[in-house]
PyMOL commands that place a pseudoatom at each C-alpha (Angstrom):
pseudoatom trace, name=CA, resn=MET, resi=1, chain=A, elem=C, hetatm=0, pos=[9.537, 5.957, -5.700]
pseudoatom trace, name=CA, resn=PHE, resi=2, chain=A, elem=C, hetatm=0, pos=[6.469, 4.285, -6.646]
pseudoatom trace, name=CA, resn=LEU, resi=3, chain=A, elem=C, hetatm=0, pos=[6.094, 0.619, -7.083]
pseudoatom trace, name=CA, resn=GLU, resi=4, chain=A, elem=C, hetatm=0, pos=[3.605, -1.083, -9.098]
pseudoatom trace, name=CA, resn=ILE, resi=5, chain=A, elem=C, hetatm=0, pos=[3.004, -4.835, -8.411]
pseudoatom trace, name=CA, resn=GLU, resi=6, chain=A, elem=C, hetatm=0, pos=[1.088, -7.259, -10.536]
pseudoatom trace, name=CA, resn=GLU, resi=7, chain=A, elem=C, hetatm=0, pos=[-0.804, -10.174, -8.994]
pseudoatom trace, name=CA, resn=VAL, resi=8, chain=A, elem=C, hetatm=0, pos=[-0.141, -9.262, -5.153]
pseudoatom trace, name=CA, resn=LEU, resi=9, chain=A, elem=C, hetatm=0, pos=[-3.483, -11.457, -5.056]
pseudoatom trace, name=CA, resn=THR, resi=10, chain=A, elem=C, hetatm=0, pos=[-4.677, -14.571, -6.810]
pseudoatom trace, name=CA, resn=PRO, resi=11, chain=A, elem=C, hetatm=0, pos=[-8.203, -14.271, -8.868]
pseudoatom trace, name=CA, resn=ASP, resi=12, chain=A, elem=C, hetatm=0, pos=[-9.391, -16.823, -6.189]
pseudoatom trace, name=CA, resn=GLU, resi=13, chain=A, elem=C, hetatm=0, pos=[-8.517, -14.036, -3.462]
pseudoatom trace, name=CA, resn=VAL, resi=14, chain=A, elem=C, hetatm=0, pos=[-9.861, -11.447, -5.359]
pseudoatom trace, name=CA, resn=ALA, resi=15, chain=A, elem=C, hetatm=0, pos=[-12.904, -13.182, -5.705]
pseudoatom trace, name=CA, resn=GLN, resi=16, chain=A, elem=C, hetatm=0, pos=[-13.408, -13.833, -1.914]
pseudoatom trace, name=CA, resn=LEU, resi=17, chain=A, elem=C, hetatm=0, pos=[-12.692, -10.210, -1.139]
pseudoatom trace, name=CA, resn=ARG, resi=18, chain=A, elem=C, hetatm=0, pos=[-15.251, -9.253, -3.272]
pseudoatom trace, name=CA, resn=ALA, resi=19, chain=A, elem=C, hetatm=0, pos=[-17.880, -11.709, -1.598]
pseudoatom trace, name=CA, resn=LEU, resi=20, chain=A, elem=C, hetatm=0, pos=[-16.873, -10.603, 1.813]
pseudoatom trace, name=CA, resn=ALA, resi=21, chain=A, elem=C, hetatm=0, pos=[-17.254, -6.856, 0.740]
pseudoatom trace, name=CA, resn=GLU, resi=22, chain=A, elem=C, hetatm=0, pos=[-20.793, -7.963, -0.740]
pseudoatom trace, name=CA, resn=SER, resi=23, chain=A, elem=C, hetatm=0, pos=[-22.077, -9.239, 2.835]
pseudoatom trace, name=CA, resn=ALA, resi=24, chain=A, elem=C, hetatm=0, pos=[-20.058, -6.781, 4.992]
pseudoatom trace, name=CA, resn=ARG, resi=25, chain=A, elem=C, hetatm=0, pos=[-21.321, -3.492, 6.592]
pseudoatom trace, name=CA, resn=PHE, resi=26, chain=A, elem=C, hetatm=0, pos=[-19.799, -0.325, 5.371]
pseudoatom trace, name=CA, resn=VAL, resi=27, chain=A, elem=C, hetatm=0, pos=[-19.868, 2.935, 7.314]
pseudoatom trace, name=CA, resn=ASP, resi=28, chain=A, elem=C, hetatm=0, pos=[-18.841, 6.301, 6.395]
pseudoatom trace, name=CA, resn=GLY, resi=29, chain=A, elem=C, hetatm=0, pos=[-15.027, 6.516, 6.124]
pseudoatom trace, name=CA, resn=ARG, resi=30, chain=A, elem=C, hetatm=0, pos=[-15.017, 9.832, 7.928]
pseudoatom trace, name=CA, resn=ILE, resi=31, chain=A, elem=C, hetatm=0, pos=[-14.982, 7.459, 11.086]
pseudoatom trace, name=CA, resn=SER, resi=32, chain=A, elem=C, hetatm=0, pos=[-11.341, 7.208, 10.809]
pseudoatom trace, name=CA, resn=SER, resi=33, chain=A, elem=C, hetatm=0, pos=[-10.671, 10.561, 9.588]
pseudoatom trace, name=CA, resn=PRO, resi=34, chain=A, elem=C, hetatm=0, pos=[-13.222, 12.759, 11.930]
pseudoatom trace, name=CA, resn=HIS, resi=35, chain=A, elem=C, hetatm=0, pos=[-11.895, 16.152, 11.327]
pseudoatom trace, name=CA, resn=SER, resi=36, chain=A, elem=C, hetatm=0, pos=[-11.564, 15.435, 7.344]
pseudoatom trace, name=CA, resn=THR, resi=37, chain=A, elem=C, hetatm=0, pos=[-13.071, 18.002, 5.106]
pseudoatom trace, name=CA, resn=VAL, resi=38, chain=A, elem=C, hetatm=0, pos=[-12.319, 15.830, 1.661]
pseudoatom trace, name=CA, resn=LYS, resi=39, chain=A, elem=C, hetatm=0, pos=[-12.913, 12.342, 2.689]
pseudoatom trace, name=CA, resn=ASN, resi=40, chain=A, elem=C, hetatm=0, pos=[-16.024, 10.870, 1.289]
pseudoatom trace, name=CA, resn=ASN, resi=41, chain=A, elem=C, hetatm=0, pos=[-15.932, 7.129, 0.971]
pseudoatom trace, name=CA, resn=LEU, resi=42, chain=A, elem=C, hetatm=0, pos=[-17.244, 4.307, 2.953]
pseudoatom trace, name=CA, resn=GLN, resi=43, chain=A, elem=C, hetatm=0, pos=[-15.045, 1.486, 4.766]
pseudoatom trace, name=CA, resn=ILE, resi=44, chain=A, elem=C, hetatm=0, pos=[-15.682, -1.934, 6.306]
pseudoatom trace, name=CA, resn=ASP, resi=45, chain=A, elem=C, hetatm=0, pos=[-16.900, -1.843, 9.987]
pseudoatom trace, name=CA, resn=HIS, resi=46, chain=A, elem=C, hetatm=0, pos=[-14.135, -2.938, 11.979]
pseudoatom trace, name=CA, resn=GLY, resi=47, chain=A, elem=C, hetatm=0, pos=[-17.030, -4.805, 14.051]
pseudoatom trace, name=CA, resn=ASP, resi=48, chain=A, elem=C, hetatm=0, pos=[-18.166, -6.957, 11.085]
pseudoatom trace, name=CA, resn=GLN, resi=49, chain=A, elem=C, hetatm=0, pos=[-16.612, -10.437, 10.919]
pseudoatom trace, name=CA, resn=ALA, resi=50, chain=A, elem=C, hetatm=0, pos=[-15.454, -9.775, 7.326]
pseudoatom trace, name=CA, resn=TYR, resi=51, chain=A, elem=C, hetatm=0, pos=[-13.309, -7.123, 8.620]
pseudoatom trace, name=CA, resn=GLN, resi=52, chain=A, elem=C, hetatm=0, pos=[-11.141, -9.823, 10.126]
pseudoatom trace, name=CA, resn=LEU, resi=53, chain=A, elem=C, hetatm=0, pos=[-11.174, -12.244, 7.203]
pseudoatom trace, name=CA, resn=SER, resi=54, chain=A, elem=C, hetatm=0, pos=[-10.472, -9.543, 4.910]
pseudoatom trace, name=CA, resn=SER, resi=55, chain=A, elem=C, hetatm=0, pos=[-7.719, -8.128, 6.460]
pseudoatom trace, name=CA, resn=ARG, resi=56, chain=A, elem=C, hetatm=0, pos=[-6.055, -11.135, 7.294]
pseudoatom trace, name=CA, resn=LEU, resi=57, chain=A, elem=C, hetatm=0, pos=[-6.375, -12.137, 3.684]
pseudoatom trace, name=CA, resn=MET, resi=58, chain=A, elem=C, hetatm=0, pos=[-4.795, -9.029, 2.276]
pseudoatom trace, name=CA, resn=ALA, resi=59, chain=A, elem=C, hetatm=0, pos=[-1.951, -8.995, 5.112]
pseudoatom trace, name=CA, resn=GLU, resi=60, chain=A, elem=C, hetatm=0, pos=[-0.920, -12.290, 4.091]
pseudoatom trace, name=CA, resn=ALA, resi=61, chain=A, elem=C, hetatm=0, pos=[-0.770, -11.778, 0.359]
pseudoatom trace, name=CA, resn=LEU, resi=62, chain=A, elem=C, hetatm=0, pos=[1.138, -8.795, 0.903]
pseudoatom trace, name=CA, resn=MET, resi=63, chain=A, elem=C, hetatm=0, pos=[3.990, -10.516, 3.285]
pseudoatom trace, name=CA, resn=ARG, resi=64, chain=A, elem=C, hetatm=0, pos=[4.486, -13.245, 1.115]
pseudoatom trace, name=CA, resn=ASN, resi=65, chain=A, elem=C, hetatm=0, pos=[5.075, -10.837, -1.762]
pseudoatom trace, name=CA, resn=GLU, resi=66, chain=A, elem=C, hetatm=0, pos=[8.873, -10.522, -2.396]
pseudoatom trace, name=CA, resn=PRO, resi=67, chain=A, elem=C, hetatm=0, pos=[8.667, -7.409, -4.450]
pseudoatom trace, name=CA, resn=PHE, resi=68, chain=A, elem=C, hetatm=0, pos=[6.579, -5.795, -1.762]
pseudoatom trace, name=CA, resn=ARG, resi=69, chain=A, elem=C, hetatm=0, pos=[8.996, -6.835, 0.955]
pseudoatom trace, name=CA, resn=ASN, resi=70, chain=A, elem=C, hetatm=0, pos=[11.796, -5.635, -1.126]
pseudoatom trace, name=CA, resn=PHE, resi=71, chain=A, elem=C, hetatm=0, pos=[10.571, -2.284, -1.873]
pseudoatom trace, name=CA, resn=ALA, resi=72, chain=A, elem=C, hetatm=0, pos=[9.089, -1.575, 1.652]
pseudoatom trace, name=CA, resn=PHE, resi=73, chain=A, elem=C, hetatm=0, pos=[11.139, -3.080, 4.030]
pseudoatom trace, name=CA, resn=PRO, resi=74, chain=A, elem=C, hetatm=0, pos=[8.377, -3.761, 6.065]
pseudoatom trace, name=CA, resn=ALA, resi=75, chain=A, elem=C, hetatm=0, pos=[8.720, -3.729, 10.149]
pseudoatom trace, name=CA, resn=LEU, resi=76, chain=A, elem=C, hetatm=0, pos=[4.982, -3.221, 10.920]
pseudoatom trace, name=CA, resn=LEU, resi=77, chain=A, elem=C, hetatm=0, pos=[1.925, -3.493, 8.888]
pseudoatom trace, name=CA, resn=ALA, resi=78, chain=A, elem=C, hetatm=0, pos=[-1.199, -1.812, 9.686]
pseudoatom trace, name=CA, resn=PRO, resi=79, chain=A, elem=C, hetatm=0, pos=[-4.528, -4.352, 9.203]
pseudoatom trace, name=CA, resn=PRO, resi=80, chain=A, elem=C, hetatm=0, pos=[-5.460, -3.687, 5.838]
pseudoatom trace, name=CA, resn=LEU, resi=81, chain=A, elem=C, hetatm=0, pos=[-8.913, -2.318, 5.093]
pseudoatom trace, name=CA, resn=LEU, resi=82, chain=A, elem=C, hetatm=0, pos=[-11.548, -2.608, 2.398]
pseudoatom trace, name=CA, resn=ALA, resi=83, chain=A, elem=C, hetatm=0, pos=[-13.002, 1.069, 1.321]
pseudoatom trace, name=CA, resn=ARG, resi=84, chain=A, elem=C, hetatm=0, pos=[-15.683, 1.386, -1.273]
pseudoatom trace, name=CA, resn=TYR, resi=85, chain=A, elem=C, hetatm=0, pos=[-16.419, 4.443, -3.186]
pseudoatom trace, name=CA, resn=GLU, resi=86, chain=A, elem=C, hetatm=0, pos=[-19.818, 5.038, -4.851]
pseudoatom trace, name=CA, resn=PRO, resi=87, chain=A, elem=C, hetatm=0, pos=[-20.783, 7.416, -7.670]
pseudoatom trace, name=CA, resn=GLY, resi=88, chain=A, elem=C, hetatm=0, pos=[-20.014, 10.797, -6.447]
pseudoatom trace, name=CA, resn=MET, resi=89, chain=A, elem=C, hetatm=0, pos=[-17.763, 9.883, -3.970]
pseudoatom trace, name=CA, resn=ARG, resi=90, chain=A, elem=C, hetatm=0, pos=[-14.015, 10.981, -3.876]
pseudoatom trace, name=CA, resn=TYR, resi=91, chain=A, elem=C, hetatm=0, pos=[-11.129, 11.282, -1.371]
pseudoatom trace, name=CA, resn=GLY, resi=92, chain=A, elem=C, hetatm=0, pos=[-9.680, 15.043, -1.861]
pseudoatom trace, name=CA, resn=LEU, resi=93, chain=A, elem=C, hetatm=0, pos=[-5.783, 15.947, -2.060]
pseudoatom trace, name=CA, resn=HIS, resi=94, chain=A, elem=C, hetatm=0, pos=[-4.396, 15.131, 1.521]
pseudoatom trace, name=CA, resn=SER, resi=95, chain=A, elem=C, hetatm=0, pos=[-1.451, 13.002, 3.171]
pseudoatom trace, name=CA, resn=ASP, resi=96, chain=A, elem=C, hetatm=0, pos=[-1.848, 10.478, 5.228]
pseudoatom trace, name=CA, resn=SER, resi=97, chain=A, elem=C, hetatm=0, pos=[-1.557, 10.512, 8.808]
pseudoatom trace, name=CA, resn=ALA, resi=98, chain=A, elem=C, hetatm=0, pos=[2.055, 10.323, 10.308]
pseudoatom trace, name=CA, resn=THR, resi=99, chain=A, elem=C, hetatm=0, pos=[0.822, 7.623, 12.933]
pseudoatom trace, name=CA, resn=ILE, resi=100, chain=A, elem=C, hetatm=0, pos=[-1.729, 5.035, 13.533]
pseudoatom trace, name=CA, resn=GLN, resi=101, chain=A, elem=C, hetatm=0, pos=[-2.643, 3.646, 16.763]
pseudoatom trace, name=CA, resn=LEU, resi=102, chain=A, elem=C, hetatm=0, pos=[-2.607, 0.114, 16.842]
pseudoatom trace, name=CA, resn=GLY, resi=103, chain=A, elem=C, hetatm=0, pos=[-3.159, -1.137, 20.327]
pseudoatom trace, name=CA, resn=GLN, resi=104, chain=A, elem=C, hetatm=0, pos=[-0.751, 0.073, 22.771]
pseudoatom trace, name=CA, resn=ARG, resi=105, chain=A, elem=C, hetatm=0, pos=[1.615, 1.024, 20.159]
pseudoatom trace, name=CA, resn=GLN, resi=106, chain=A, elem=C, hetatm=0, pos=[2.096, 3.482, 17.187]
pseudoatom trace, name=CA, resn=LEU, resi=107, chain=A, elem=C, hetatm=0, pos=[2.788, 2.706, 13.840]
pseudoatom trace, name=CA, resn=ARG, resi=108, chain=A, elem=C, hetatm=0, pos=[4.579, 5.303, 12.105]
pseudoatom trace, name=CA, resn=SER, resi=109, chain=A, elem=C, hetatm=0, pos=[3.309, 5.144, 8.575]
pseudoatom trace, name=CA, resn=ASP, resi=110, chain=A, elem=C, hetatm=0, pos=[6.236, 5.302, 6.003]
pseudoatom trace, name=CA, resn=VAL, resi=111, chain=A, elem=C, hetatm=0, pos=[4.655, 3.318, 3.079]
pseudoatom trace, name=CA, resn=SER, resi=112, chain=A, elem=C, hetatm=0, pos=[1.079, 3.429, 1.964]
pseudoatom trace, name=CA, resn=CYS, resi=113, chain=A, elem=C, hetatm=0, pos=[-0.419, 0.651, -0.248]
pseudoatom trace, name=CA, resn=THR, resi=114, chain=A, elem=C, hetatm=0, pos=[-3.551, 0.381, -2.513]
pseudoatom trace, name=CA, resn=ILE, resi=115, chain=A, elem=C, hetatm=0, pos=[-4.694, -2.945, -3.736]
pseudoatom trace, name=CA, resn=PHE, resi=116, chain=A, elem=C, hetatm=0, pos=[-7.161, -2.709, -6.468]
pseudoatom trace, name=CA, resn=LEU, resi=117, chain=A, elem=C, hetatm=0, pos=[-10.156, -5.032, -6.391]
pseudoatom trace, name=CA, resn=SER, resi=118, chain=A, elem=C, hetatm=0, pos=[-12.898, -3.943, -8.903]
pseudoatom trace, name=CA, resn=ASP, resi=119, chain=A, elem=C, hetatm=0, pos=[-12.808, -4.800, -12.598]
pseudoatom trace, name=CA, resn=LEU, resi=120, chain=A, elem=C, hetatm=0, pos=[-11.583, -1.692, -14.568]
pseudoatom trace, name=CA, resn=GLU, resi=121, chain=A, elem=C, hetatm=0, pos=[-14.797, -1.775, -16.861]
pseudoatom trace, name=CA, resn=ASP, resi=122, chain=A, elem=C, hetatm=0, pos=[-17.087, -1.823, -13.754]
pseudoatom trace, name=CA, resn=TYR, resi=123, chain=A, elem=C, hetatm=0, pos=[-16.512, 1.901, -12.850]
pseudoatom trace, name=CA, resn=ASP, resi=124, chain=A, elem=C, hetatm=0, pos=[-15.456, 5.353, -14.051]
pseudoatom trace, name=CA, resn=GLY, resi=125, chain=A, elem=C, hetatm=0, pos=[-12.996, 7.894, -12.353]
pseudoatom trace, name=CA, resn=GLY, resi=126, chain=A, elem=C, hetatm=0, pos=[-11.852, 6.731, -8.924]
pseudoatom trace, name=CA, resn=ALA, resi=127, chain=A, elem=C, hetatm=0, pos=[-7.974, 7.046, -9.924]
pseudoatom trace, name=CA, resn=LEU, resi=128, chain=A, elem=C, hetatm=0, pos=[-5.483, 7.157, -7.174]
pseudoatom trace, name=CA, resn=SER, resi=129, chain=A, elem=C, hetatm=0, pos=[-3.759, 10.326, -8.128]
pseudoatom trace, name=CA, resn=ILE, resi=130, chain=A, elem=C, hetatm=0, pos=[-0.499, 10.773, -6.618]
pseudoatom trace, name=CA, resn=GLN, resi=131, chain=A, elem=C, hetatm=0, pos=[1.247, 14.666, -6.951]
pseudoatom trace, name=CA, resn=LEU, resi=132, chain=A, elem=C, hetatm=0, pos=[5.146, 14.518, -7.884]
pseudoatom trace, name=CA, resn=GLY, resi=133, chain=A, elem=C, hetatm=0, pos=[6.444, 17.698, -7.664]
pseudoatom trace, name=CA, resn=ALA, resi=134, chain=A, elem=C, hetatm=0, pos=[4.214, 19.914, -10.414]
pseudoatom trace, name=CA, resn=ARG, resi=135, chain=A, elem=C, hetatm=0, pos=[2.594, 16.806, -11.894]
pseudoatom trace, name=CA, resn=ARG, resi=136, chain=A, elem=C, hetatm=0, pos=[0.141, 14.268, -11.230]
pseudoatom trace, name=CA, resn=VAL, resi=137, chain=A, elem=C, hetatm=0, pos=[0.770, 10.263, -11.434]
pseudoatom trace, name=CA, resn=GLU, resi=138, chain=A, elem=C, hetatm=0, pos=[-2.487, 8.415, -11.803]
pseudoatom trace, name=CA, resn=PHE, resi=139, chain=A, elem=C, hetatm=0, pos=[-2.938, 4.524, -11.018]
pseudoatom trace, name=CA, resn=LYS, resi=140, chain=A, elem=C, hetatm=0, pos=[-5.753, 2.522, -11.992]
pseudoatom trace, name=CA, resn=LEU, resi=141, chain=A, elem=C, hetatm=0, pos=[-4.874, -1.153, -11.788]
pseudoatom trace, name=CA, resn=GLN, resi=142, chain=A, elem=C, hetatm=0, pos=[-6.285, -4.458, -12.669]
pseudoatom trace, name=CA, resn=PRO, resi=143, chain=A, elem=C, hetatm=0, pos=[-7.828, -6.358, -9.852]
pseudoatom trace, name=CA, resn=GLY, resi=144, chain=A, elem=C, hetatm=0, pos=[-5.389, -8.074, -7.626]
pseudoatom trace, name=CA, resn=ALA, resi=145, chain=A, elem=C, hetatm=0, pos=[-2.580, -5.554, -8.645]
pseudoatom trace, name=CA, resn=ALA, resi=146, chain=A, elem=C, hetatm=0, pos=[-1.099, -2.950, -5.934]
pseudoatom trace, name=CA, resn=VAL, resi=147, chain=A, elem=C, hetatm=0, pos=[0.807, 0.225, -5.754]
pseudoatom trace, name=CA, resn=ILE, resi=148, chain=A, elem=C, hetatm=0, pos=[3.016, 1.204, -3.042]
pseudoatom trace, name=CA, resn=TYR, resi=149, chain=A, elem=C, hetatm=0, pos=[4.080, 4.934, -2.569]
pseudoatom trace, name=CA, resn=PRO, resi=150, chain=A, elem=C, hetatm=0, pos=[5.466, 6.769, 0.380]
pseudoatom trace, name=CA, resn=SER, resi=151, chain=A, elem=C, hetatm=0, pos=[2.900, 7.979, 3.042]
pseudoatom trace, name=CA, resn=THR, resi=152, chain=A, elem=C, hetatm=0, pos=[4.594, 11.462, 2.923]
pseudoatom trace, name=CA, resn=THR, resi=153, chain=A, elem=C, hetatm=0, pos=[3.161, 12.501, -0.923]
pseudoatom trace, name=CA, resn=LEU, resi=154, chain=A, elem=C, hetatm=0, pos=[-0.108, 14.586, -1.411]
pseudoatom trace, name=CA, resn=HIS, resi=155, chain=A, elem=C, hetatm=0, pos=[-2.490, 12.138, -3.168]
pseudoatom trace, name=CA, resn=GLU, resi=156, chain=A, elem=C, hetatm=0, pos=[-6.209, 12.044, -3.903]
pseudoatom trace, name=CA, resn=VAL, resi=157, chain=A, elem=C, hetatm=0, pos=[-8.708, 9.535, -5.146]
pseudoatom trace, name=CA, resn=THR, resi=158, chain=A, elem=C, hetatm=0, pos=[-10.528, 11.397, -8.129]
pseudoatom trace, name=CA, resn=PRO, resi=159, chain=A, elem=C, hetatm=0, pos=[-14.289, 11.110, -7.994]
pseudoatom trace, name=CA, resn=VAL, resi=160, chain=A, elem=C, hetatm=0, pos=[-16.159, 7.897, -8.991]
pseudoatom trace, name=CA, resn=THR, resi=161, chain=A, elem=C, hetatm=0, pos=[-18.827, 8.899, -11.929]
pseudoatom trace, name=CA, resn=ARG, resi=162, chain=A, elem=C, hetatm=0, pos=[-20.051, 5.294, -12.342]
pseudoatom trace, name=CA, resn=GLY, resi=163, chain=A, elem=C, hetatm=0, pos=[-20.070, 2.109, -11.120]
pseudoatom trace, name=CA, resn=ARG, resi=164, chain=A, elem=C, hetatm=0, pos=[-18.184, 0.618, -7.681]
pseudoatom trace, name=CA, resn=ARG, resi=165, chain=A, elem=C, hetatm=0, pos=[-14.637, 1.093, -6.730]
pseudoatom trace, name=CA, resn=LEU, resi=166, chain=A, elem=C, hetatm=0, pos=[-13.583, -1.548, -4.173]
pseudoatom trace, name=CA, resn=VAL, resi=167, chain=A, elem=C, hetatm=0, pos=[-10.114, -1.348, -2.969]
pseudoatom trace, name=CA, resn=GLY, resi=168, chain=A, elem=C, hetatm=0, pos=[-7.908, -2.418, 0.374]
pseudoatom trace, name=CA, resn=ILE, resi=169, chain=A, elem=C, hetatm=0, pos=[-5.453, -0.154, 2.026]
pseudoatom trace, name=CA, resn=THR, resi=170, chain=A, elem=C, hetatm=0, pos=[-2.646, -0.152, 4.391]
pseudoatom trace, name=CA, resn=PHE, resi=171, chain=A, elem=C, hetatm=0, pos=[-0.042, 1.349, 5.797]
pseudoatom trace, name=CA, resn=ILE, resi=172, chain=A, elem=C, hetatm=0, pos=[3.631, 0.277, 6.664]
pseudoatom trace, name=CA, resn=GLU, resi=173, chain=A, elem=C, hetatm=0, pos=[6.241, 1.404, 9.169]
pseudoatom trace, name=CA, resn=SER, resi=174, chain=A, elem=C, hetatm=0, pos=[9.477, 0.525, 7.245]
pseudoatom trace, name=CA, resn=GLN, resi=175, chain=A, elem=C, hetatm=0, pos=[12.748, -0.760, 8.847]
pseudoatom trace, name=CA, resn=ILE, resi=176, chain=A, elem=C, hetatm=0, pos=[14.265, 1.966, 6.416]
pseudoatom trace, name=CA, resn=PRO, resi=177, chain=A, elem=C, hetatm=0, pos=[12.255, 5.425, 7.702]
pseudoatom trace, name=CA, resn=ASP, resi=178, chain=A, elem=C, hetatm=0, pos=[13.991, 7.833, 5.138]
pseudoatom trace, name=CA, resn=PRO, resi=179, chain=A, elem=C, hetatm=0, pos=[12.367, 7.512, 1.747]
pseudoatom trace, name=CA, resn=ALA, resi=180, chain=A, elem=C, hetatm=0, pos=[15.582, 8.514, -0.193]
pseudoatom trace, name=CA, resn=LEU, resi=181, chain=A, elem=C, hetatm=0, pos=[17.811, 5.842, 1.739]
pseudoatom trace, name=CA, resn=ARG, resi=182, chain=A, elem=C, hetatm=0, pos=[14.985, 3.299, 1.382]
pseudoatom trace, name=CA, resn=ASP, resi=183, chain=A, elem=C, hetatm=0, pos=[15.020, 4.015, -2.249]
pseudoatom trace, name=CA, resn=LEU, resi=184, chain=A, elem=C, hetatm=0, pos=[18.840, 3.720, -2.378]
pseudoatom trace, name=CA, resn=LEU, resi=185, chain=A, elem=C, hetatm=0, pos=[18.686, 0.356, -0.593]
pseudoatom trace, name=CA, resn=TYR, resi=186, chain=A, elem=C, hetatm=0, pos=[16.017, -0.895, -2.881]
pseudoatom trace, name=CA, resn=ASP, resi=187, chain=A, elem=C, hetatm=0, pos=[17.954, -0.023, -6.229]
pseudoatom trace, name=CA, resn=LEU, resi=188, chain=A, elem=C, hetatm=0, pos=[21.126, -1.541, -4.796]
pseudoatom trace, name=CA, resn=ASP, resi=189, chain=A, elem=C, hetatm=0, pos=[19.292, -4.620, -3.944]
pseudoatom trace, name=CA, resn=GLU, resi=190, chain=A, elem=C, hetatm=0, pos=[17.794, -4.869, -7.380]
pseudoatom trace, name=CA, resn=VAL, resi=191, chain=A, elem=C, hetatm=0, pos=[21.654, -4.641, -8.917]
pseudoatom trace, name=CA, resn=ALA, resi=192, chain=A, elem=C, hetatm=0, pos=[22.600, -7.180, -6.613]
pseudoatom trace, name=CA, resn=ALA, resi=193, chain=A, elem=C, hetatm=0, pos=[19.945, -9.678, -7.934]
pseudoatom trace, name=CA, resn=THR, resi=194, chain=A, elem=C, hetatm=0, pos=[20.602, -8.954, -11.472]
pseudoatom trace, name=CA, resn=GLU, resi=195, chain=A, elem=C, hetatm=0, pos=[24.174, -8.545, -11.696]
pseudoatom trace, name=CA, resn=GLY, resi=196, chain=A, elem=C, hetatm=0, pos=[25.057, -10.758, -8.631]
pseudoatom trace, name=CA, resn=PRO, resi=197, chain=A, elem=C, hetatm=0, pos=[25.468, -13.948, -10.512]
pseudoatom trace, name=CA, resn=GLN, resi=198, chain=A, elem=C, hetatm=0, pos=[27.896, -12.358, -13.203]
pseudoatom trace, name=CA, resn=MET, resi=199, chain=A, elem=C, hetatm=0, pos=[30.324, -10.718, -10.724]
pseudoatom trace, name=CA, resn=SER, resi=200, chain=A, elem=C, hetatm=0, pos=[33.385, -12.704, -8.979]
pseudoatom trace, name=CA, resn=ASP, resi=201, chain=A, elem=C, hetatm=0, pos=[33.362, -14.066, -5.716]
pseudoatom trace, name=CA, resn=GLU, resi=202, chain=A, elem=C, hetatm=0, pos=[35.015, -11.330, -4.186]
pseudoatom trace, name=CA, resn=GLY, resi=203, chain=A, elem=C, hetatm=0, pos=[32.920, -8.740, -5.871]
pseudoatom trace, name=CA, resn=ARG, resi=204, chain=A, elem=C, hetatm=0, pos=[29.616, -10.591, -4.820]
pseudoatom trace, name=CA, resn=VAL, resi=205, chain=A, elem=C, hetatm=0, pos=[30.803, -10.760, -1.293]
pseudoatom trace, name=CA, resn=ARG, resi=206, chain=A, elem=C, hetatm=0, pos=[31.903, -6.972, -1.193]
pseudoatom trace, name=CA, resn=LEU, resi=207, chain=A, elem=C, hetatm=0, pos=[28.764, -6.147, -2.489]
pseudoatom trace, name=CA, resn=GLN, resi=208, chain=A, elem=C, hetatm=0, pos=[26.863, -7.819, -0.057]
pseudoatom trace, name=CA, resn=HIS, resi=209, chain=A, elem=C, hetatm=0, pos=[28.994, -6.428, 2.885]
pseudoatom trace, name=CA, resn=VAL, resi=210, chain=A, elem=C, hetatm=0, pos=[28.169, -3.039, 1.759]
pseudoatom trace, name=CA, resn=ARG, resi=211, chain=A, elem=C, hetatm=0, pos=[24.205, -3.697, 1.549]
pseudoatom trace, name=CA, resn=THR, resi=212, chain=A, elem=C, hetatm=0, pos=[24.124, -5.271, 4.818]
pseudoatom trace, name=CA, resn=ASN, resi=213, chain=A, elem=C, hetatm=0, pos=[26.100, -2.630, 6.684]
pseudoatom trace, name=CA, resn=LEU, resi=214, chain=A, elem=C, hetatm=0, pos=[24.226, 0.227, 4.863]
pseudoatom trace, name=CA, resn=ARG, resi=215, chain=A, elem=C, hetatm=0, pos=[20.920, -1.804, 5.987]
pseudoatom trace, name=CA, resn=ARG, resi=216, chain=A, elem=C, hetatm=0, pos=[22.257, -2.071, 9.696]
pseudoatom trace, name=CA, resn=MET, resi=217, chain=A, elem=C, hetatm=0, pos=[23.012, 1.768, 9.567]
pseudoatom trace, name=CA, resn=TRP, resi=218, chain=A, elem=C, hetatm=0, pos=[19.680, 3.099, 8.276]
pseudoatom trace, name=CA, resn=SER, resi=219, chain=A, elem=C, hetatm=0, pos=[17.650, 0.749, 10.232]
pseudoatom trace, name=CA, resn=LEU, resi=220, chain=A, elem=C, hetatm=0, pos=[15.694, 2.243, 13.128]
pseudoatom trace, name=CA, resn=SER, resi=221, chain=A, elem=C, hetatm=0, pos=[17.539, 1.030, 16.611]
pseudoatom trace, name=CA, resn=LYS, resi=222, chain=A, elem=C, hetatm=0, pos=[14.804, -1.003, 18.390]
for i in range(1, 222): cmd.bond("trace and resi %d" % i, "trace and resi %d" % (i + 1))
show_as sticks, trace
zoom trace
């Protein structure tokens, strides 16, 4: 299941991130995937001060967003990273790394997230294309919007043919690692949110009982 979220970032936050990107150093994106033969983009230098500022801004925006929390069930969030695509750049078909080293521990990438920052009229190409069986689903969203999807999927960024594509990317370790169970719990929570107020007190309590215990059963033991 995929989730599109409008206005994860406010217009002011989009403007701040664009300004940080303009002044920041960008390096070859393969620095984080040295063995990749399909990655051709730029990413913000971790040593640049703008990296810490931009990463914190995007992380705070995601974690305050209720639809994001309800869909991803985040246990751990990788520091979001600005990535840039110039004409001719792309990221060929790939799946995301299973784990990401964060200090002394590893994050298991269950959910991937792309936050769009460029105006749509400022670039051609550069769609996020996710493979769903024999079909491809493409996302090219307004600045400030995000798409969240399972890290297990095959996906790519199509070639940018004009302009500049700027995005933020991050990976989430979910409290519910199994994507099928995560989708079921998300659907059940959505039903509770929309139908709960119309239910009897007894029915609402029993539904909450089921939701709570399924979440307990399906969460990873720590």
